[in-house]
PDB file of N, CA, C and O in Angstrom, chain B, residues numbered from 101:
ATOM      1  N   MET B 101     121.869 143.461 117.520  1.00  0.00           N
ATOM      2  CA  MET B 101     121.759 142.097 117.008  1.00  0.00           C
ATOM      3  C   MET B 101     120.381 141.547 117.361  1.00  0.00           C
ATOM      4  O   MET B 101     119.891 141.748 118.472  1.00  0.00           O
ATOM      5  N   CYS B 102     119.768 140.861 116.423  1.00  0.00           N
ATOM      6  CA  CYS B 102     118.432 140.306 116.626  1.00  0.00           C
ATOM      7  C   CYS B 102     118.531 138.779 116.772  1.00  0.00           C
ATOM      8  O   CYS B 102     119.143 138.100 115.947  1.00  0.00           O
ATOM      9  N   TYR B 103     117.927 138.272 117.819  1.00  0.00           N
ATOM     10  CA  TYR B 103     117.897 136.833 118.034  1.00  0.00           C
ATOM     11  C   TYR B 103     116.468 136.333 117.871  1.00  0.00           C
ATOM     12  O   TYR B 103     115.533 136.934 118.398  1.00  0.00           O
ATOM     13  N   LEU B 104     116.304 135.256 117.155  1.00  0.00           N
ATOM     14  CA  LEU B 104     114.985 134.648 116.995  1.00  0.00           C
ATOM     15  C   LEU B 104     114.943 133.373 117.821  1.00  0.00           C
ATOM     16  O   LEU B 104     115.821 132.517 117.715  1.00  0.00           O
ATOM     17  N   TYR B 105     113.927 133.263 118.629  1.00  0.00           N
ATOM     18  CA  TYR B 105     113.755 132.094 119.472  1.00  0.00           C
ATOM     19  C   TYR B 105     112.388 131.481 119.189  1.00  0.00           C
ATOM     20  O   TYR B 105     111.430 132.188 118.874  1.00  0.00           O
ATOM     21  N   ALA B 106     112.313 130.191 119.304  1.00  0.00           N
ATOM     22  CA  ALA B 106     111.025 129.514 119.176  1.00  0.00           C
ATOM     23  C   ALA B 106     110.187 129.824 120.412  1.00  0.00           C
ATOM     24  O   ALA B 106     110.710 129.973 121.517  1.00  0.00           O
ATOM     25  N   VAL B 107     108.895 129.916 120.205  1.00  0.00           N
ATOM     26  CA  VAL B 107     108.003 130.128 121.339  1.00  0.00           C
ATOM     27  C   VAL B 107     108.205 128.980 122.315  1.00  0.00           C
ATOM     28  O   VAL B 107     108.213 127.813 121.924  1.00  0.00           O
ATOM     29  N   GLY B 108     108.367 129.317 123.564  1.00  0.00           N
ATOM     30  CA  GLY B 108     108.550 128.303 124.593  1.00  0.00           C
ATOM     31  C   GLY B 108     109.996 127.925 124.839  1.00  0.00           C
ATOM     32  O   GLY B 108     110.273 126.999 125.602  1.00  0.00           O
ATOM     33  N   HIS B 109     110.924 128.627 124.206  1.00  0.00           N
ATOM     34  CA  HIS B 109     112.342 128.295 124.382  1.00  0.00           C
ATOM     35  C   HIS B 109     112.805 128.460 125.825  1.00  0.00           C
ATOM     36  O   HIS B 109     113.811 127.882 126.235  1.00  0.00           O
ATOM     37  N   ASP B 110     112.066 129.248 126.581  1.00  0.00           N
ATOM     38  CA  ASP B 110     112.474 129.552 127.949  1.00  0.00           C
ATOM     39  C   ASP B 110     111.725 128.727 129.008  1.00  0.00           C
ATOM     40  O   ASP B 110     111.787 129.045 130.195  1.00  0.00           O
ATOM     41  N   ILE B 111     111.029 127.684 128.588  1.00  0.00           N
ATOM     42  CA  ILE B 111     110.314 126.834 129.542  1.00  0.00           C
ATOM     43  C   ILE B 111     111.336 126.049 130.358  1.00  0.00           C
ATOM     44  O   ILE B 111     112.191 125.354 129.808  1.00  0.00           O
ATOM     45  N   THR B 112     111.232 126.171 131.660  1.00  0.00           N
ATOM     46  CA  THR B 112     112.193 125.490 132.531  1.00  0.00           C
ATOM     47  C   THR B 112     111.647 124.192 133.123  1.00  0.00           C
ATOM     48  O   THR B 112     112.417 123.338 133.561  1.00  0.00           O
ATOM     49  N   ASP B 113     110.328 124.041 133.136  1.00  0.00           N
ATOM     50  CA  ASP B 113     109.735 122.813 133.640  1.00  0.00           C
ATOM     51  C   ASP B 113     110.018 121.691 132.647  1.00  0.00           C
ATOM     52  O   ASP B 113     109.627 121.780 131.484  1.00  0.00           O
ATOM     53  N   GLU B 114     110.682 120.655 133.090  1.00  0.00           N
ATOM     54  CA  GLU B 114     111.112 119.575 132.196  1.00  0.00           C
ATOM     55  C   GLU B 114     109.951 118.854 131.524  1.00  0.00           C
ATOM     56  O   GLU B 114     110.042 118.511 130.345  1.00  0.00           O
ATOM     57  N   VAL B 115     108.874 118.620 132.242  1.00  0.00           N
ATOM     58  CA  VAL B 115     107.719 117.919 131.671  1.00  0.00           C
ATOM     59  C   VAL B 115     107.089 118.781 130.576  1.00  0.00           C
ATOM     60  O   VAL B 115     106.802 118.289 129.484  1.00  0.00           O
ATOM     61  N   SER B 116     106.877 120.046 130.863  1.00  0.00           N
ATOM     62  CA  SER B 116     106.285 120.948 129.873  1.00  0.00           C
ATOM     63  C   SER B 116     107.184 121.073 128.644  1.00  0.00           C
ATOM     64  O   SER B 116     106.692 121.067 127.516  1.00  0.00           O
ATOM     65  N   ALA B 117     108.472 121.185 128.852  1.00  0.00           N
ATOM     66  CA  ALA B 117     109.417 121.287 127.733  1.00  0.00           C
ATOM     67  C   ALA B 117     109.378 120.027 126.877  1.00  0.00           C
ATOM     68  O   ALA B 117     109.447 120.109 125.651  1.00  0.00           O
ATOM     69  N   ALA B 118     109.268 118.856 127.516  1.00  0.00           N
ATOM     70  CA  ALA B 118     109.202 117.594 126.775  1.00  0.00           C
ATOM     71  C   ALA B 118     107.911 117.500 125.973  1.00  0.00           C
ATOM     72  O   ALA B 118     107.922 117.026 124.837  1.00  0.00           O
ATOM     73  N   VAL B 119     106.805 117.945 126.548  1.00  0.00           N
ATOM     74  CA  VAL B 119     105.515 117.927 125.844  1.00  0.00           C
ATOM     75  C   VAL B 119     105.597 118.838 124.615  1.00  0.00           C
ATOM     76  O   VAL B 119     105.160 118.452 123.531  1.00  0.00           O
ATOM     77  N   LEU B 120     106.147 120.026 124.775  1.00  0.00           N
ATOM     78  CA  LEU B 120     106.282 120.958 123.662  1.00  0.00           C
ATOM     79  C   LEU B 120     107.194 120.382 122.572  1.00  0.00           C
ATOM     80  O   LEU B 120     106.919 120.534 121.382  1.00  0.00           O
ATOM     81  N   LYS B 121     108.256 119.734 122.978  1.00  0.00           N
ATOM     82  CA  LYS B 121     109.175 119.125 122.002  1.00  0.00           C
ATOM     83  C   LYS B 121     108.467 118.049 121.185  1.00  0.00           C
ATOM     84  O   LYS B 121     108.650 117.975 119.970  1.00  0.00           O
ATOM     85  N   GLU B 122     107.666 117.220 121.837  1.00  0.00           N
ATOM     86  CA  GLU B 122     106.902 116.183 121.124  1.00  0.00           C
ATOM     87  C   GLU B 122     105.865 116.811 120.202  1.00  0.00           C
ATOM     88  O   GLU B 122     105.680 116.354 119.074  1.00  0.00           O
ATOM     89  N   TYR B 123     105.194 117.846 120.671  1.00  0.00           N
ATOM     90  CA  TYR B 123     104.191 118.530 119.861  1.00  0.00           C
ATOM     91  C   TYR B 123     104.809 119.080 118.583  1.00  0.00           C
ATOM     92  O   TYR B 123     104.212 118.987 117.511  1.00  0.00           O
ATOM     93  N   ARG B 124     105.985 119.645 118.694  1.00  0.00           N
ATOM     94  CA  ARG B 124     106.634 120.244 117.533  1.00  0.00           C
ATOM     95  C   ARG B 124     106.984 119.218 116.458  1.00  0.00           C
ATOM     96  O   ARG B 124     107.189 119.585 115.301  1.00  0.00           O
ATOM     97  N   LYS B 125     107.053 117.957 116.817  1.00  0.00           N
ATOM     98  CA  LYS B 125     107.334 116.910 115.827  1.00  0.00           C
ATOM     99  C   LYS B 125     106.144 116.704 114.893  1.00  0.00           C
ATOM    100  O   LYS B 125     106.301 116.161 113.799  1.00  0.00           O
ATOM    101  N   THR B 126     104.951 117.135 115.318  1.00  0.00           N
ATOM    102  CA  THR B 126     103.749 116.876 114.528  1.00  0.00           C
ATOM    103  C   THR B 126     103.222 118.104 113.802  1.00  0.00           C
ATOM    104  O   THR B 126     102.306 117.983 112.989  1.00  0.00           O
ATOM    105  N   VAL B 127     103.768 119.269 114.067  1.00  0.00           N
ATOM    106  CA  VAL B 127     103.257 120.484 113.434  1.00  0.00           C
ATOM    107  C   VAL B 127     103.888 120.677 112.055  1.00  0.00           C
ATOM    108  O   VAL B 127     104.979 120.177 111.782  1.00  0.00           O
ATOM    109  N   LEU B 128     103.191 121.400 111.205  1.00  0.00           N
ATOM    110  CA  LEU B 128     103.710 121.703 109.877  1.00  0.00           C
ATOM    111  C   LEU B 128     104.853 122.705 109.984  1.00  0.00           C
ATOM    112  O   LEU B 128     104.817 123.599 110.829  1.00  0.00           O
ATOM    113  N   PRO B 129     105.856 122.565 109.143  1.00  0.00           N
ATOM    114  CA  PRO B 129     106.976 123.512 109.168  1.00  0.00           C
ATOM    115  C   PRO B 129     106.509 124.912 108.755  1.00  0.00           C
ATOM    116  O   PRO B 129     105.568 125.039 107.971  1.00  0.00           O
ATOM    117  N   PRO B 130     107.142 125.941 109.263  1.00  0.00           N
ATOM    118  CA  PRO B 130     106.756 127.316 108.920  1.00  0.00           C
ATOM    119  C   PRO B 130     106.760 127.584 107.423  1.00  0.00           C
ATOM    120  O   PRO B 130     105.968 128.394 106.943  1.00  0.00           O
ATOM    121  N   GLU B 131     107.628 126.927 106.685  1.00  0.00           N
ATOM    122  CA  GLU B 131     107.711 127.133 105.241  1.00  0.00           C
ATOM    123  C   GLU B 131     106.409 126.755 104.541  1.00  0.00           C
ATOM    124  O   GLU B 131     106.033 127.377 103.548  1.00  0.00           O
ATOM    125  N   VAL B 132     105.728 125.745 105.052  1.00  0.00           N
ATOM    126  CA  VAL B 132     104.467 125.302 104.463  1.00  0.00           C
ATOM    127  C   VAL B 132     103.401 126.386 104.628  1.00  0.00           C
ATOM    128  O   VAL B 132     102.646 126.677 103.700  1.00  0.00           O
ATOM    129  N   ILE B 133     103.353 126.970 105.807  1.00  0.00           N
ATOM    130  CA  ILE B 133     102.397 128.046 106.054  1.00  0.00           C
ATOM    131  C   ILE B 133     102.751 129.259 105.199  1.00  0.00           C
ATOM    132  O   ILE B 133     101.867 129.894 104.623  1.00  0.00           O
ATOM    133  N   ALA B 134     104.030 129.578 105.115  1.00  0.00           N
ATOM    134  CA  ALA B 134     104.470 130.710 104.292  1.00  0.00           C
ATOM    135  C   ALA B 134     104.099 130.502 102.832  1.00  0.00           C
ATOM    136  O   ALA B 134     103.673 131.446 102.167  1.00  0.00           O
ATOM    137  N   ASN B 135     104.252 129.300 102.326  1.00  0.00           N
ATOM    138  CA  ASN B 135     103.886 129.012 100.931  1.00  0.00           C
ATOM    139  C   ASN B 135     102.389 129.206 100.697  1.00  0.00           C
ATOM    140  O   ASN B 135     101.984 129.720  99.655  1.00  0.00           O
ATOM    141  N   ALA B 136     101.576 128.798 101.658  1.00  0.00           N
ATOM    142  CA  ALA B 136     100.131 128.968 101.524  1.00  0.00           C
ATOM    143  C   ALA B 136      99.762 130.452 101.526  1.00  0.00           C
ATOM    144  O   ALA B 136      98.905 130.882 100.754  1.00  0.00           O
ATOM    145  N   MET B 137     100.399 131.222 102.382  1.00  0.00           N
ATOM    146  CA  MET B 137     100.128 132.660 102.430  1.00  0.00           C
ATOM    147  C   MET B 137     100.602 133.345 101.144  1.00  0.00           C
ATOM    148  O   MET B 137      99.928 134.237 100.628  1.00  0.00           O
ATOM    149  N   ALA B 138     101.745 132.933 100.639  1.00  0.00           N
ATOM    150  CA  ALA B 138     102.259 133.504  99.388  1.00  0.00           C
ATOM    151  C   ALA B 138     101.295 133.216  98.243  1.00  0.00           C
ATOM    152  O   ALA B 138     101.054 134.078  97.398  1.00  0.00           O
ATOM    153  N   TYR B 139     100.747 132.011  98.216  1.00  0.00           N
ATOM    154  CA  TYR B 139      99.764 131.663  97.192  1.00  0.00           C
ATOM    155  C   TYR B 139      98.588 132.638  97.242  1.00  0.00           C
ATOM    156  O   TYR B 139      98.165 133.158  96.210  1.00  0.00           O
ATOM    157  N   ALA B 140      98.064 132.884  98.439  1.00  0.00           N
ATOM    158  CA  ALA B 140      96.906 133.771  98.575  1.00  0.00           C
ATOM    159  C   ALA B 140      97.256 135.200  98.168  1.00  0.00           C
ATOM    160  O   ALA B 140      96.472 135.863  97.489  1.00  0.00           O
ATOM    161  N   ILE B 141      98.403 135.663  98.570  1.00  0.00           N
ATOM    162  CA  ILE B 141      98.814 137.039  98.281  1.00  0.00           C
ATOM    163  C   ILE B 141      99.085 137.252  96.792  1.00  0.00           C
ATOM    164  O   ILE B 141      98.833 138.335  96.264  1.00  0.00           O
ATOM    165  N   GLU B 142      99.592 136.232  96.123  1.00  0.00           N
ATOM    166  CA  GLU B 142      99.999 136.363  94.723  1.00  0.00           C
ATOM    167  C   GLU B 142      98.852 136.286  93.723  1.00  0.00           C
ATOM    168  O   GLU B 142      99.084 136.407  92.521  1.00  0.00           O
ATOM    169  N   GLN B 143      97.636 136.089  94.181  1.00  0.00           N
ATOM    170  CA  GLN B 143      96.501 136.004  93.263  1.00  0.00           C
ATOM    171  C   GLN B 143      96.215 137.378  92.655  1.00  0.00           C
ATOM    172  O   GLN B 143      96.468 138.408  93.280  1.00  0.00           O
ATOM    173  N   PRO B 144      95.684 137.382  91.431  1.00  0.00           N
ATOM    174  CA  PRO B 144      95.355 138.669  90.798  1.00  0.00           C
ATOM    175  C   PRO B 144      94.320 139.441  91.621  1.00  0.00           C
ATOM    176  O   PRO B 144      93.625 138.868  92.460  1.00  0.00           O
ATOM    177  N   ASP B 145      94.232 140.738  91.368  1.00  0.00           N
ATOM    178  CA  ASP B 145      93.325 141.604  92.120  1.00  0.00           C
ATOM    179  C   ASP B 145      91.867 141.172  92.040  1.00  0.00           C
ATOM    180  O   ASP B 145      91.091 141.452  92.955  1.00  0.00           O
ATOM    181  N   TYR B 146      91.486 140.501  90.972  1.00  0.00           N
ATOM    182  CA  TYR B 146      90.082 140.109  90.826  1.00  0.00           C
ATOM    183  C   TYR B 146      89.756 138.792  91.531  1.00  0.00           C
ATOM    184  O   TYR B 146      88.620 138.323  91.477  1.00  0.00           O
ATOM    185  N   VAL B 147      90.735 138.207  92.182  1.00  0.00           N
ATOM    186  CA  VAL B 147      90.527 136.954  92.926  1.00  0.00           C
ATOM    187  C   VAL B 147      90.506 137.276  94.416  1.00  0.00           C
ATOM    188  O   VAL B 147      91.405 137.946  94.924  1.00  0.00           O
ATOM    189  N   ASP B 148      89.481 136.800  95.110  1.00  0.00           N
ATOM    190  CA  ASP B 148      89.358 137.012  96.548  1.00  0.00           C
ATOM    191  C   ASP B 148      89.594 135.679  97.251  1.00  0.00           C
ATOM    192  O   ASP B 148      88.794 134.751  97.133  1.00  0.00           O
ATOM    193  N   VAL B 149      90.674 135.600  97.964  1.00  0.00           N
ATOM    194  CA  VAL B 149      90.939 134.427  98.793  1.00  0.00           C
ATOM    195  C   VAL B 149      90.445 134.801 100.183  1.00  0.00           C
ATOM    196  O   VAL B 149      91.101 135.552 100.904  1.00  0.00           O
ATOM    197  N   SER B 150      89.293 134.275 100.549  1.00  0.00           N
ATOM    198  CA  SER B 150      88.675 134.684 101.809  1.00  0.00           C
ATOM    199  C   SER B 150      88.978 133.728 102.962  1.00  0.00           C
ATOM    200  O   SER B 150      88.722 134.050 104.122  1.00  0.00           O
ATOM    201  N   GLU B 151      89.513 132.571 102.647  1.00  0.00           N
ATOM    202  CA  GLU B 151      89.818 131.613 103.705  1.00  0.00           C
ATOM    203  C   GLU B 151      90.932 130.697 103.228  1.00  0.00           C
ATOM    204  O   GLU B 151      90.942 130.254 102.080  1.00  0.00           O
ATOM    205  N   VAL B 152      91.860 130.423 104.117  1.00  0.00           N
ATOM    206  CA  VAL B 152      92.953 129.489 103.813  1.00  0.00           C
ATOM    207  C   VAL B 152      93.011 128.475 104.949  1.00  0.00           C
ATOM    208  O   VAL B 152      93.177 128.839 106.114  1.00  0.00           O
ATOM    209  N   ILE B 153      92.874 127.223 104.601  1.00  0.00           N
ATOM    210  CA  ILE B 153      92.993 126.151 105.589  1.00  0.00           C
ATOM    211  C   ILE B 153      94.189 125.300 105.185  1.00  0.00           C
ATOM    212  O   ILE B 153      94.234 124.741 104.089  1.00  0.00           O
ATOM    213  N   VAL B 154      95.139 125.215 106.076  1.00  0.00           N
ATOM    214  CA  VAL B 154      96.338 124.421 105.821  1.00  0.00           C
ATOM    215  C   VAL B 154      96.402 123.349 106.893  1.00  0.00           C
ATOM    216  O   VAL B 154      96.444 123.650 108.086  1.00  0.00           O
ATOM    217  N   ARG B 155      96.410 122.112 106.465  1.00  0.00           N
ATOM    218  CA  ARG B 155      96.487 121.017 107.424  1.00  0.00           C
ATOM    219  C   ARG B 155      97.224 119.854 106.816  1.00  0.00           C
ATOM    220  O   ARG B 155      97.321 119.728 105.595  1.00  0.00           O
ATOM    221  N   GLU B 156      97.736 119.019 107.663  1.00  0.00           N
ATOM    222  CA  GLU B 156      98.444 117.837 107.211  1.00  0.00           C
ATOM    223  C   GLU B 156      97.445 116.808 106.700  1.00  0.00           C
ATOM    224  O   GLU B 156      96.356 116.661 107.254  1.00  0.00           O
ATOM    225  N   LYS B 157      97.820 116.103 105.648  1.00  0.00           N
ATOM    226  CA  LYS B 157      96.976 115.012 105.172  1.00  0.00           C
ATOM    227  C   LYS B 157      96.981 113.898 106.193  1.00  0.00           C
ATOM    228  O   LYS B 157      97.919 113.768 106.979  1.00  0.00           O
ATOM    229  N   SER B 158      95.934 113.095 106.180  1.00  0.00           N
ATOM    230  CA  SER B 158      95.866 111.957 107.111  1.00  0.00           C
ATOM    231  C   SER B 158      97.014 111.006 106.843  1.00  0.00           C
ATOM    232  O   SER B 158      97.384 110.747 105.698  1.00  0.00           O
ATOM    233  N   ARG B 159      97.548 110.511 107.894  1.00  0.00           N
ATOM    234  CA  ARG B 159      98.630 109.511 107.759  1.00  0.00           C
ATOM    235  C   ARG B 159      98.002 108.133 107.752  1.00  0.00           C
ATOM    236  O   ARG B 159      97.344 107.736 108.714  1.00  0.00           O
ATOM    237  N   MET B 160      98.205 107.414 106.680  1.00  0.00           N
ATOM    238  CA  MET B 160      97.633 106.064 106.601  1.00  0.00           C
ATOM    239  C   MET B 160      98.720 105.093 106.252  1.00  0.00           C
ATOM    240  O   MET B 160      98.463 103.895 106.133  1.00  0.00           O
TER     241      MET B 160
END
């Protein structure tokens, strides 16, 4: 059986765990990164995607 855990799931220090939990509220979901990678991979052979930058838009 395979178990998937988030990085840092085993942090026992309460302060560090709380900081990581807050940080995760601001990061992009994995699906967004996967979609960007799929876009790059799905391009025709004559297209070279040499750089992919994925970031959240500014919150205003």
